[in-house]
C-alpha positions, 0 to 999 in steps of 0.5 A: 414515428421514431421509437422512444429512447429506452433507459439503461443504454438499451437503445445503444448498439454494442460493437463488441460483446462485453465478454470479449471486452473483458477477455481482451482487457485481461489479456492486455493486463497480463501482457503489459508487464512483459512488454513494458518492463521499465520502472516508469511503465510499471508505476504507470500500470500500478497507478492505473489499476489503483485508480480503476479499483478506486473508481469501481468502489466509488461507483457502488456508492455513488452510482448504484446507491446514489450517495456521494461519499468522499471517505473511500480513503478509509477503506482504501488505506486500510486494505493497503496498510494491513498487509504491510503491517503484518509484514513489518511486525510479524513477518507475514507474507503480504499476500497472506494478509490480504484476506485479513485486510479485506475482512477488516475493510468490510467490518469498517464499512459496516461500522461506518455505513450503518449510522451514516446511511441514515443520512442523505445528500450533503449530510452523508457527504459531510459525515464521510468527510468527518470520519475519514479525517478522524481516522487520518489524524488518529493513524497519523499519530500512531507509531505502531502503524508508522504514524505520518511516515508510513510503513516500508514494503518489500524491495523492488528488486525482489518484490514478487518473492517477498510478497509470497515469503515471510520477511527475513530478520535483519541482523545488525551489522557487526562492529568492532569492540569499543576496547579494541584499537583498529590496526594501522591507525594511531589513536589518542590516549585519554590525556590527548597524547598520540599513541602508536598503532599496535604492531603486527605479530609478524613484524620483528 
């Protein structure tokens, strides 16, 4: 008589050890930007990693806790916004603000999770939707965090350098004084008459 199937995948044969799979996956992630250096492939790789992180986060609540949460965008967005917020307003390197983003995301999850985890089933899902929508509306009208437009990160051509270094102050471009007349151009006087351009001092 065949043995009964066991839970948790115990009866499934594994072709590769889990440690070897992790090592191969880590090696592939390290080699990927060296092999595929184009902007399109870089975006595909970043999107893949973001989707993997989001799926892993949802699996903690949906897989292990058995709750259907649809409000993970709150924590995902907070972790993405905080480094750029410190970069934009206080010229912090974005990498230096990541621990602060992690701490704030954990604090927000505790603040929201303590009352909402008292609910179960679709009531929990509705609560997470409501809180996520409230935060979306609040941040979408708050100019300090970029409102609906968002925040601008480092430039792509120097992204690695700017992620590890403070933001440089951008000086406004120098313009001609309002009272000066640019050489070589005719200007109109206040009464509408044409004024000749100032001659160079070298001309005789």
